[in-house]
A tleap script that builds the chain and sets N, CA, C and O, in Angstrom:
source leaprc.protein.ff14SB
mol = sequence {
  NMET ARG ARG ASN PHE LEU TRP LEU TRP LEU
  ALA LEU ILE PHE PHE PRO VAL PHE PRO ALA
  VAL ALA GLN SER ASP LEU PRO PRO LEU LEU
  TYR ALA ALA PRO SER LEU PRO TYR GLU VAL
  LEU THR PRO VAL GLY ALA GLY LYS LYS THR
  ILE LEU GLU ALA ARG GLU GLN LEU GLN ARG
  GLU ALA ALA LYS ALA GLN ALA GLU ALA VAL
  ILE LEU LEU GLY CYS GLU ALA GLY GLY ILE
  ALA ARG ASN GLY LEU SER TRP SER HIE LYS
  ASP SER TYR CYS ARG GLY LEU ALA ILE ARG
  SER ARG SER GLY ALA GLY PHE GLY ASN ALA
  LEU ARG PRO PRO ASP PHE GLY LYS CHIE
}
set mol.1.N position { -50.404 10.585 11.514 }
set mol.1.CA position { -49.423 11.131 10.613 }
set mol.1.C position { -48.064 11.263 11.289 }
set mol.1.O position { -47.034 10.929 10.704 }
set mol.2.N position { -48.071 11.756 12.532 }
set mol.2.CA position { -46.813 11.885 13.255 }
set mol.2.C position { -46.166 10.536 13.494 }
set mol.2.O position { -44.945 10.399 13.415 }
set mol.3.N position { -46.990 9.540 13.785 }
set mol.3.CA position { -46.459 8.204 14.060 }
set mol.3.C position { -45.787 7.644 12.805 }
set mol.3.O position { -44.715 7.047 12.904 }
set mol.4.N position { -46.389 7.821 11.636 }
set mol.4.CA position { -45.782 7.338 10.393 }
set mol.4.C position { -44.469 8.054 10.099 }
set mol.4.O position { -43.504 7.437 9.648 }
set mol.5.N position { -44.438 9.354 10.356 }
set mol.5.CA position { -43.219 10.120 10.127 }
set mol.5.C position { -42.102 9.647 11.055 }
set mol.5.O position { -40.946 9.547 10.643 }
set mol.6.N position { -42.451 9.358 12.310 }
set mol.6.CA position { -41.466 8.877 13.271 }
set mol.6.C position { -40.892 7.536 12.830 }
set mol.6.O position { -39.681 7.327 12.901 }
set mol.7.N position { -41.754 6.624 12.375 }
set mol.7.CA position { -41.268 5.325 11.902 }
set mol.7.C position { -40.381 5.470 10.667 }
set mol.7.O position { -39.370 4.780 10.536 }
set mol.8.N position { -40.759 6.354 9.781 }
set mol.8.CA position { -39.950 6.591 8.590 }
set mol.8.C position { -38.586 7.162 8.972 }
set mol.8.O position { -37.561 6.762 8.421 }
set mol.9.N position { -38.584 8.084 9.903 }
set mol.9.CA position { -37.340 8.693 10.362 }
set mol.9.C position { -36.429 7.659 11.024 }
set mol.9.O position { -35.228 7.625 10.756 }
set mol.10.N position { -36.996 6.824 11.881 }
set mol.10.CA position { -36.212 5.767 12.530 }
set mol.10.C position { -35.703 4.741 11.518 }
set mol.10.O position { -34.577 4.257 11.631 }
set mol.11.N position { -36.533 4.414 10.534 }
set mol.11.CA position { -36.104 3.458 9.513 }
set mol.11.C position { -34.935 4.009 8.703 }
set mol.11.O position { -34.010 3.270 8.368 }
set mol.12.N position { -34.971 5.298 8.389 }
set mol.12.CA position { -33.866 5.889 7.625 }
set mol.12.C position { -32.582 5.975 8.439 }
set mol.12.O position { -31.485 5.895 7.885 }
set mol.13.N position { -32.717 6.137 9.741 }
set mol.13.CA position { -31.517 6.188 10.588 }
set mol.13.C position { -30.862 4.815 10.672 }
set mol.13.O position { -29.652 4.689 10.484 }
set mol.14.N position { -31.658 3.788 10.954 }
set mol.14.CA position { -31.085 2.461 11.172 }
set mol.14.C position { -30.877 1.670 9.889 }
set mol.14.O position { -30.045 0.763 9.855 }
set mol.15.N position { -31.612 1.994 8.838 }
set mol.15.CA position { -31.469 1.309 7.551 }
set mol.15.C position { -31.340 2.354 6.448 }
set mol.15.O position { -32.312 2.636 5.747 }
set mol.16.N position { -30.156 2.928 6.287 }
set mol.16.CA position { -30.020 3.995 5.289 }
set mol.16.C position { -30.215 3.463 3.874 }
set mol.16.O position { -29.880 2.319 3.566 }
set mol.17.N position { -30.760 4.317 3.030 }
set mol.17.CA position { -30.998 3.948 1.637 }
set mol.17.C position { -29.672 3.825 0.900 }
set mol.17.O position { -29.484 2.903 0.107 }
set mol.18.N position { -28.757 4.745 1.158 }
set mol.18.CA position { -27.443 4.716 0.527 }
set mol.18.C position { -26.428 4.180 1.521 }
set mol.18.O position { -26.406 4.612 2.674 }
set mol.19.N position { -25.594 3.255 1.099 }
set mol.19.CA position { -24.600 2.726 2.044 }
set mol.19.C position { -23.593 3.810 2.417 }
set mol.19.O position { -23.224 4.649 1.596 }
set mol.20.N position { -23.168 3.773 3.647 }
set mol.20.CA position { -22.190 4.751 4.115 }
set mol.20.C position { -20.827 4.446 3.502 }
set mol.20.O position { -20.432 3.286 3.387 }
set mol.21.N position { -20.128 5.478 3.118 }
set mol.21.CA position { -18.793 5.325 2.547 }
set mol.21.C position { -17.786 5.511 3.666 }
set mol.21.O position { -17.811 6.515 4.378 }
set mol.22.N position { -16.909 4.546 3.816 }
set mol.22.CA position { -15.896 4.644 4.861 }
set mol.22.C position { -14.956 5.803 4.560 }
set mol.22.O position { -14.695 6.120 3.400 }
set mol.23.N position { -14.454 6.427 5.610 }
set mol.23.CA position { -13.549 7.564 5.443 }
set mol.23.C position { -12.279 7.159 4.702 }
set mol.23.O position { -11.714 7.958 3.955 }
set mol.24.N position { -11.829 5.928 4.905 }
set mol.24.CA position { -10.607 5.477 4.236 }
set mol.24.C position { -10.808 5.275 2.738 }
set mol.24.O position { -9.835 5.275 1.984 }
set mol.25.N position { -12.058 5.102 2.292 }
set mol.25.CA position { -12.317 4.929 0.864 }
set mol.25.C position { -12.350 6.247 0.104 }
set mol.25.O position { -12.272 6.262 -1.124 }
set mol.26.N position { -12.464 7.348 0.830 }
set mol.26.CA position { -12.505 8.645 0.167 }
set mol.26.C position { -11.087 9.092 -0.166 }
set mol.26.O position { -10.185 8.914 0.653 }
set mol.27.N position { -10.867 9.661 -1.334 }
set mol.27.CA position { -9.517 10.123 -1.659 }
set mol.27.C position { -9.173 11.365 -0.847 }
set mol.27.O position { -10.033 12.221 -0.636 }
set mol.28.N position { -7.939 11.476 -0.394 }
set mol.28.CA position { -7.564 12.690 0.334 }
set mol.28.C position { -7.560 13.887 -0.613 }
set mol.28.O position { -7.520 13.732 -1.833 }
set mol.29.N position { -7.602 15.057 -0.037 }
set mol.29.CA position { -7.639 16.270 -0.850 }
set mol.29.C position { -6.394 16.406 -1.710 }
set mol.29.O position { -6.433 17.022 -2.775 }
set mol.30.N position { -5.296 15.834 -1.251 }
set mol.30.CA position { -4.057 15.933 -2.013 }
set mol.30.C position { -4.204 15.287 -3.380 }
set mol.30.O position { -3.670 15.794 -4.367 }
set mol.31.N position { -4.925 14.174 -3.448 }
set mol.31.CA position { -5.091 13.490 -4.722 }
set mol.31.C position { -6.065 14.229 -5.635 }
set mol.31.O position { -6.086 13.990 -6.842 }
set mol.32.N position { -6.861 15.112 -5.073 }
set mol.32.CA position { -7.785 15.883 -5.889 }
set mol.32.C position { -7.155 17.187 -6.373 }
set mol.32.O position { -7.751 17.915 -7.165 }
set mol.33.N position { -5.940 17.476 -5.888 }
set mol.33.CA position { -5.269 18.719 -6.271 }
set mol.33.C position { -4.823 18.651 -7.725 }
set mol.33.O position { -4.516 17.573 -8.233 }
set mol.34.N position { -4.789 19.794 -8.391 }
set mol.34.CA position { -4.306 19.786 -9.779 }
set mol.34.C position { -2.835 19.417 -9.842 }
set mol.34.O position { -2.089 19.634 -8.887 }
set mol.35.N position { -2.429 18.867 -10.952 }
set mol.35.CA position { -1.062 18.398 -11.111 }
set mol.35.C position { -0.168 19.567 -11.521 }
set mol.35.O position { 0.033 19.819 -12.709 }
set mol.36.N position { 0.362 20.270 -10.534 }
set mol.36.CA position { 1.250 21.400 -10.778 }
set mol.36.C position { 2.684 21.002 -10.461 }
set mol.36.O position { 2.903 20.194 -9.558 }
set mol.37.N position { 3.660 21.542 -11.170 }
set mol.37.CA position { 5.046 21.189 -10.861 }
set mol.37.C position { 5.515 21.867 -9.576 }
set mol.37.O position { 5.268 23.055 -9.368 }
set mol.38.N position { 6.182 21.117 -8.729 }
set mol.38.CA position { 6.764 21.634 -7.499 }
set mol.38.C position { 8.255 21.374 -7.543 }
set mol.38.O position { 8.709 20.368 -8.089 }
set mol.39.N position { 9.013 22.293 -6.961 }
set mol.39.CA position { 10.459 22.104 -6.905 }
set mol.39.C position { 10.776 21.285 -5.665 }
set mol.39.O position { 10.420 21.671 -4.552 }
set mol.40.N position { 11.441 20.161 -5.853 }
set mol.40.CA position { 11.803 19.283 -4.749 }
set mol.40.C position { 13.307 19.369 -4.562 }
set mol.40.O position { 14.068 19.107 -5.493 }
set mol.41.N position { 13.737 19.733 -3.365 }
set mol.41.CA position { 15.162 19.851 -3.071 }
set mol.41.C position { 15.585 18.682 -2.199 }
set mol.41.O position { 15.543 18.773 -0.972 }
set mol.42.N position { 15.980 17.613 -2.807 }
set mol.42.CA position { 16.479 16.457 -2.073 }
set mol.42.C position { 17.740 15.973 -2.749 }
set mol.42.O position { 17.923 16.189 -3.947 }
set mol.43.N position { 18.614 15.321 -2.001 }
set mol.43.CA position { 19.832 14.815 -2.630 }
set mol.43.C position { 19.566 13.700 -3.633 }
set mol.43.O position { 20.368 13.481 -4.540 }
set mol.44.N position { 18.452 12.995 -3.481 }
set mol.44.CA position { 18.191 11.842 -4.347 }
set mol.44.C position { 17.628 12.263 -5.688 }
set mol.44.O position { 18.147 11.853 -6.726 }
set mol.45.N position { 16.582 13.069 -5.693 }
set mol.45.CA position { 15.935 13.391 -6.958 }
set mol.45.C position { 15.442 14.816 -7.015 }
set mol.45.O position { 14.236 15.059 -7.015 }
set mol.46.N position { 16.374 15.773 -7.065 }
set mol.46.CA position { 15.965 17.172 -7.141 }
set mol.46.C position { 15.391 17.456 -8.517 }
set mol.46.O position { 15.797 16.847 -9.507 }
set mol.47.N position { 14.462 18.365 -8.575 }
set mol.47.CA position { 13.889 18.754 -9.850 }
set mol.47.C position { 12.408 19.012 -9.737 }
set mol.47.O position { 11.831 18.929 -8.653 }
set mol.48.N position { 11.797 19.326 -10.860 }
set mol.48.CA position { 10.362 19.618 -10.884 }
set mol.48.C position { 9.576 18.316 -10.862 }
set mol.48.O position { 9.842 17.399 -11.639 }
set mol.49.N position { 8.611 18.251 -9.967 }
set mol.49.CA position { 7.767 17.068 -9.850 }
set mol.49.C position { 6.346 17.537 -9.561 }
set mol.49.O position { 6.129 18.654 -9.091 }
set mol.50.N position { 5.387 16.667 -9.849 }
set mol.50.CA position { 4.025 16.969 -9.426 }
set mol.50.C position { 3.955 16.774 -7.922 }
set mol.50.O position { 4.851 16.179 -7.323 }
set mol.51.N position { 2.899 17.272 -7.317 }
set mol.51.CA position { 2.793 17.165 -5.866 }
set mol.51.C position { 2.703 15.705 -5.420 }
set mol.51.O position { 3.187 15.363 -4.340 }
set mol.52.N position { 2.093 14.842 -6.234 }
set mol.52.CA position { 2.027 13.421 -5.879 }
set mol.52.C position { 3.402 12.777 -5.936 }
set mol.52.O position { 3.770 12.019 -5.038 }
set mol.53.N position { 4.167 13.072 -6.983 }
set mol.53.CA position { 5.520 12.514 -7.088 }
set mol.53.C position { 6.398 13.013 -5.949 }
set mol.53.O position { 7.183 12.253 -5.383 }
set mol.54.N position { 6.263 14.293 -5.615 }
set mol.54.CA position { 7.060 14.852 -4.522 }
set mol.54.C position { 6.702 14.192 -3.200 }
set mol.54.O position { 7.583 13.866 -2.404 }
set mol.55.N position { 5.407 13.995 -2.967 }
set mol.55.CA position { 4.978 13.369 -1.711 }
set mol.55.C position { 5.475 11.926 -1.615 }
set mol.55.O position { 5.951 11.501 -0.562 }
set mol.56.N position { 5.365 11.177 -2.711 }
set mol.56.CA position { 5.829 9.788 -2.696 }
set mol.56.C position { 7.335 9.716 -2.499 }
set mol.56.O position { 7.823 8.843 -1.780 }
set mol.57.N position { 8.077 10.620 -3.125 }
set mol.57.CA position { 9.528 10.614 -2.969 }
set mol.57.C position { 9.921 10.933 -1.532 }
set mol.57.O position { 10.809 10.289 -0.973 }
set mol.58.N position { 9.264 11.923 -0.931 }
set mol.58.CA position { 9.585 12.266 0.449 }
set mol.58.C position { 9.221 11.131 1.394 }
set mol.58.O position { 9.927 10.906 2.377 }
set mol.59.N position { 8.138 10.411 1.121 }
set mol.59.CA position { 7.784 9.267 1.962 }
set mol.59.C position { 8.833 8.170 1.847 }
set mol.59.O position { 9.206 7.559 2.849 }
set mol.60.N position { 9.318 7.912 0.611 }
set mol.60.CA position { 10.357 6.892 0.432 }
set mol.60.C position { 11.628 7.274 1.175 }
set mol.60.O position { 12.234 6.439 1.847 }
set mol.61.N position { 12.034 8.536 1.057 }
set mol.61.CA position { 13.265 8.970 1.711 }
set mol.61.C position { 13.116 8.965 3.228 }
set mol.61.O position { 14.067 8.648 3.942 }
set mol.62.N position { 11.929 9.315 3.726 }
set mol.62.CA position { 11.707 9.281 5.170 }
set mol.62.C position { 11.754 7.850 5.682 }
set mol.62.O position { 12.303 7.598 6.754 }
set mol.63.N position { 11.187 6.908 4.932 }
set mol.63.CA position { 11.233 5.500 5.349 }
set mol.63.C position { 12.667 4.993 5.349 }
set mol.63.O position { 13.060 4.250 6.249 }
set mol.64.N position { 13.453 5.385 4.349 }
set mol.64.CA position { 14.855 4.965 4.298 }
set mol.64.C position { 15.635 5.556 5.468 }
set mol.64.O position { 16.439 4.865 6.094 }
set mol.65.N position { 15.399 6.833 5.764 }
set mol.65.CA position { 16.090 7.471 6.878 }
set mol.65.C position { 15.706 6.821 8.200 }
set mol.65.O position { 16.551 6.659 9.081 }
set mol.66.N position { 14.441 6.448 8.344 }
set mol.66.CA position { 14.004 5.795 9.574 }
set mol.66.C position { 14.670 4.432 9.718 }
set mol.66.O position { 15.089 4.057 10.813 }
set mol.67.N position { 14.769 3.690 8.617 }
set mol.67.CA position { 15.425 2.380 8.672 }
set mol.67.C position { 16.894 2.535 9.028 }
set mol.67.O position { 17.428 1.741 9.803 }
set mol.68.N position { 17.562 3.553 8.469 }
set mol.68.CA position { 18.969 3.776 8.798 }
set mol.68.C position { 19.137 4.153 10.262 }
set mol.68.O position { 20.098 3.734 10.906 }
set mol.69.N position { 18.205 4.942 10.792 }
set mol.69.CA position { 18.289 5.324 12.198 }
set mol.69.C position { 18.124 4.109 13.101 }
set mol.69.O position { 18.801 3.997 14.123 }
set mol.70.N position { 17.229 3.199 12.729 }
set mol.70.CA position { 17.041 1.979 13.523 }
set mol.70.C position { 18.295 1.117 13.476 }
set mol.70.O position { 18.706 0.560 14.494 }
set mol.71.N position { 18.910 1.006 12.289 }
set mol.71.CA position { 20.142 0.221 12.175 }
set mol.71.C position { 21.252 0.872 12.979 }
set mol.71.O position { 22.045 0.175 13.612 }
set mol.72.N position { 21.323 2.207 12.965 }
set mol.72.CA position { 22.346 2.907 13.739 }
set mol.72.C position { 22.163 2.643 15.228 }
set mol.72.O position { 23.141 2.460 15.953 }
set mol.73.N position { 20.917 2.625 15.684 }
set mol.73.CA position { 20.679 2.288 17.093 }
set mol.73.C position { 21.132 0.862 17.381 }
set mol.73.O position { 21.681 0.581 18.446 }
set mol.74.N position { 20.898 -0.042 16.417 }
set mol.74.CA position { 21.376 -1.410 16.588 }
set mol.74.C position { 22.884 -1.478 16.629 }
set mol.74.O position { 23.450 -2.289 17.362 }
set mol.75.N position { 23.549 -0.631 15.844 }
set mol.75.CA position { 25.011 -0.579 15.867 }
set mol.75.C position { 25.498 -0.140 17.237 }
set mol.75.O position { 26.423 -0.727 17.798 }
set mol.76.N position { 24.867 0.898 17.768 }
set mol.76.CA position { 25.303 1.412 19.063 }
set mol.76.C position { 25.040 0.404 20.172 }
set mol.76.O position { 25.778 0.350 21.156 }
set mol.77.N position { 23.985 -0.397 20.015 }
set mol.77.CA position { 23.674 -1.399 21.032 }
set mol.77.C position { 24.468 -2.681 20.829 }
set mol.77.O position { 24.476 -3.549 21.701 }
set mol.78.N position { 25.138 -2.808 19.682 }
set mol.78.CA position { 25.932 -4.000 19.419 }
set mol.78.C position { 25.121 -5.175 18.926 }
set mol.78.O position { 25.648 -6.286 18.861 }
set mol.79.N position { 23.863 -4.981 18.575 }
set mol.79.CA position { 23.029 -6.097 18.148 }
set mol.79.C position { 22.784 -6.127 16.661 }
set mol.79.O position { 21.709 -6.537 16.224 }
set mol.80.N position { 23.753 -5.703 15.869 }
set mol.80.CA position { 23.553 -5.610 14.431 }
set mol.80.C position { 23.692 -6.962 13.735 }
set mol.80.O position { 23.162 -7.122 12.636 }
set mol.81.N position { 24.368 -7.927 14.317 }
set mol.81.CA position { 24.641 -9.198 13.625 }
set mol.81.C position { 23.354 -9.939 13.294 }
set mol.81.O position { 23.272 -10.580 12.246 }
set mol.82.N position { 22.364 -9.868 14.145 }
set mol.82.CA position { 21.133 -10.606 13.847 }
set mol.82.C position { 20.304 -9.916 12.785 }
set mol.82.O position { 19.314 -10.484 12.322 }
set mol.83.N position { 20.677 -8.697 12.379 }
set mol.83.CA position { 19.962 -8.004 11.315 }
set mol.83.C position { 20.532 -8.307 9.943 }
set mol.83.O position { 20.147 -7.663 8.968 }
set mol.84.N position { 21.447 -9.277 9.837 }
set mol.84.CA position { 21.904 -9.706 8.531 }
set mol.84.C position { 23.299 -9.275 8.155 }
set mol.84.O position { 23.787 -9.678 7.099 }
set mol.85.N position { 23.971 -8.472 8.969 }
set mol.85.CA position { 25.342 -8.082 8.654 }
set mol.85.C position { 26.308 -8.963 9.431 }
set mol.85.O position { 26.110 -9.232 10.616 }
set mol.86.N position { 27.349 -9.405 8.749 }
set mol.86.CA position { 28.359 -10.191 9.457 }
set mol.86.C position { 29.201 -9.253 10.316 }
set mol.86.O position { 29.191 -8.038 10.118 }
set mol.87.N position { 29.923 -9.823 11.263 }
set mol.87.CA position { 30.724 -8.996 12.163 }
set mol.87.C position { 31.851 -8.296 11.411 }
set mol.87.O position { 32.286 -7.224 11.830 }
set mol.88.N position { 32.336 -8.874 10.312 }
set mol.88.CA position { 33.423 -8.219 9.575 }
set mol.88.C position { 32.943 -6.952 8.875 }
set mol.88.O position { 33.714 -6.006 8.717 }
set mol.89.N position { 31.679 -6.922 8.455 }
set mol.89.CA position { 31.152 -5.736 7.786 }
set mol.89.C position { 30.500 -4.759 8.758 }
set mol.89.O position { 30.214 -3.616 8.401 }
set mol.90.N position { 30.268 -5.207 9.975 }
set mol.90.CA position { 29.530 -4.381 10.928 }
set mol.90.C position { 30.248 -3.075 11.239 }
set mol.90.O position { 29.629 -2.012 11.219 }
set mol.91.N position { 31.542 -3.140 11.525 }
set mol.91.CA position { 32.245 -1.942 11.970 }
set mol.91.C position { 32.272 -0.856 10.905 }
set mol.91.O position { 31.983 0.305 11.196 }
set mol.92.N position { 32.615 -1.221 9.674 }
set mol.92.CA position { 32.673 -0.199 8.626 }
set mol.92.C position { 31.276 0.339 8.317 }
set mol.92.O position { 31.110 1.533 8.068 }
set mol.93.N position { 30.282 -0.531 8.333 }
set mol.93.CA position { 28.914 -0.090 8.050 }
set mol.93.C position { 28.430 0.861 9.135 }
set mol.93.O position { 27.840 1.901 8.841 }
set mol.94.N position { 28.680 0.504 10.382 }
set mol.94.CA position { 28.233 1.343 11.488 }
set mol.94.C position { 28.995 2.660 11.516 }
set mol.94.O position { 28.420 3.702 11.832 }
set mol.95.N position { 30.292 2.624 11.186 }
set mol.95.CA position { 31.063 3.860 11.132 }
set mol.95.C position { 30.500 4.798 10.062 }
set mol.95.O position { 30.377 6.002 10.287 }
set mol.96.N position { 30.160 4.238 8.900 }
set mol.96.CA position { 29.582 5.054 7.835 }
set mol.96.C position { 28.251 5.656 8.236 }
set mol.96.O position { 27.978 6.817 7.930 }
set mol.97.N position { 27.416 4.882 8.917 }
set mol.97.CA position { 26.130 5.420 9.366 }
set mol.97.C position { 26.320 6.502 10.413 }
set mol.97.O position { 25.592 7.494 10.420 }
set mol.98.N position { 27.294 6.319 11.300 }
set mol.98.CA position { 27.533 7.324 12.331 }
set mol.98.C position { 28.011 8.627 11.707 }
set mol.98.O position { 27.612 9.705 12.147 }
set mol.99.N position { 28.860 8.541 10.687 }
set mol.99.CA position { 29.330 9.751 10.007 }
set mol.99.C position { 28.163 10.438 9.314 }
set mol.99.O position { 28.030 11.660 9.383 }
set mol.100.N position { 27.315 9.657 8.645 }
set mol.100.CA position { 26.163 10.241 7.961 }
set mol.100.C position { 25.198 10.877 8.948 }
set mol.100.O position { 24.617 11.922 8.655 }
set mol.101.N position { 25.019 10.265 10.112 }
set mol.101.CA position { 24.072 10.827 11.076 }
set mol.101.C position { 24.606 12.130 11.657 }
set mol.101.O position { 23.830 13.046 11.931 }
set mol.102.N position { 25.931 12.227 11.849 }
set mol.102.CA position { 26.498 13.473 12.373 }
set mol.102.C position { 26.452 14.585 11.333 }
set mol.102.O position { 26.242 15.749 11.673 }
set mol.103.N position { 26.651 14.226 10.061 }
set mol.103.CA position { 26.640 15.252 9.016 }
set mol.103.C position { 25.223 15.662 8.643 }
set mol.103.O position { 25.028 16.711 8.029 }
set mol.104.N position { 24.228 14.851 9.005 }
set mol.104.CA position { 22.844 15.181 8.703 }
set mol.104.C position { 22.383 14.697 7.352 }
set mol.104.O position { 21.263 15.005 6.943 }
set mol.105.N position { 23.212 13.945 6.639 }
set mol.105.CA position { 22.829 13.476 5.304 }
set mol.105.C position { 21.953 12.245 5.424 }
set mol.105.O position { 22.359 11.248 6.021 }
set mol.106.N position { 20.768 12.304 4.869 }
set mol.106.CA position { 19.920 11.124 4.792 }
set mol.106.C position { 19.085 10.831 6.013 }
set mol.106.O position { 18.385 9.819 6.038 }
set mol.107.N position { 19.127 11.666 7.022 }
set mol.107.CA position { 18.351 11.385 8.217 }
set mol.107.C position { 17.244 12.416 8.392 }
set mol.107.O position { 17.296 13.252 9.294 }
set mol.108.N position { 16.252 12.348 7.529 }
set mol.108.CA position { 15.087 13.201 7.672 }
set mol.108.C position { 15.295 14.628 7.208 }
set mol.108.O position { 14.517 15.506 7.580 }
set mol.109.N position { 16.312 14.888 6.413 }
set mol.109.CA position { 16.566 16.242 5.940 }
set mol.109.C position { 16.172 16.400 4.485 }
set mol.109.O position { 16.857 17.089 3.729 }
set mol.110.N position { 15.097 15.782 4.089 }
set mol.110.CA position { 14.713 15.788 2.677 }
set mol.110.C position { 14.282 17.169 2.212 }
set mol.110.O position { 14.367 17.467 1.021 }
set mol.111.N position { 13.825 18.014 3.118 }
set mol.111.CA position { 13.364 19.331 2.706 }
set mol.111.C position { 14.452 20.391 2.818 }
set mol.111.O position { 14.238 21.540 2.434 }
set mol.112.N position { 15.609 20.020 3.336 }
set mol.112.CA position { 16.694 20.983 3.474 }
set mol.112.C position { 17.370 21.171 2.130 }
set mol.112.O position { 17.673 20.185 1.458 }
set mol.113.N position { 17.620 22.428 1.709 }
set mol.113.CA position { 18.296 22.617 0.424 }
set mol.113.C position { 19.737 22.146 0.502 }
set mol.113.O position { 20.333 22.185 1.579 }
set mol.114.N position { 20.311 21.704 -0.601 }
set mol.114.CA position { 21.688 21.227 -0.572 }
set mol.114.C position { 22.651 22.357 -0.258 }
set mol.114.O position { 22.397 23.511 -0.601 }
set mol.115.N position { 23.759 22.022 0.397 }
set mol.115.CA position { 24.762 23.001 0.771 }
set mol.115.C position { 25.751 23.148 -0.376 }
set mol.115.O position { 26.504 22.223 -0.678 }
set mol.116.N position { 25.746 24.320 -1.017 }
set mol.116.CA position { 26.649 24.559 -2.133 }
set mol.116.C position { 27.906 25.302 -1.699 }
set mol.116.O position { 28.708 25.695 -2.546 }
set mol.117.N position { 28.091 25.500 -0.417 }
set mol.117.CA position { 29.268 26.216 0.074 }
set mol.117.C position { 29.017 27.710 0.126 }
set mol.117.O position { 28.066 28.222 -0.464 }
set mol.118.N position { 29.889 28.392 0.843 }
set mol.118.CA position { 29.749 29.844 0.973 }
set mol.118.C position { 30.574 30.527 -0.101 }
set mol.118.O position { 31.668 30.078 -0.443 }
set mol.119.N position { 30.036 31.618 -0.629 }
set mol.119.CA position { 30.752 32.358 -1.674 }
set mol.119.C position { 31.457 33.543 -1.091 }
set mol.119.O position { 32.114 34.289 -1.817 }
savepdb mol mol.pdb
quit
C-alpha cells in the first residue's frame, strides 16, 4: 500500500493533472480592482479616471519623459543629428528641452499637482 501511494505521489509531482499556469498569464491585482474614479493631477489629462486609465496615462507620460531625457542627454553629448534632427533644428530643440528639464515640466513629475501660483 505504501509503495502504491509513493508511486502515485511521484506521478502527481512529475505529471500534474492540471497544467501549471504561468505567473505572467495571471492578471495582476490591479486589473481585478473595482473601477473607481481617481483624481489624476497631470498636465496632460487631469480629471477623474478609473485606476486602469490613470495607470496607463502615467505609464505613457513616464515613457515620454524618459525619451525626452535620453534626447536631452544626446543634445548635451552633441550626438543628436543621428537621431533624426537636422543641425538647424538641433539647437532650438535642445534649448527647449533644457528649459523644460530645469523647470521640471514633463520629466517624471506626473504626480506633482500643477502650480497655480501663490495667493
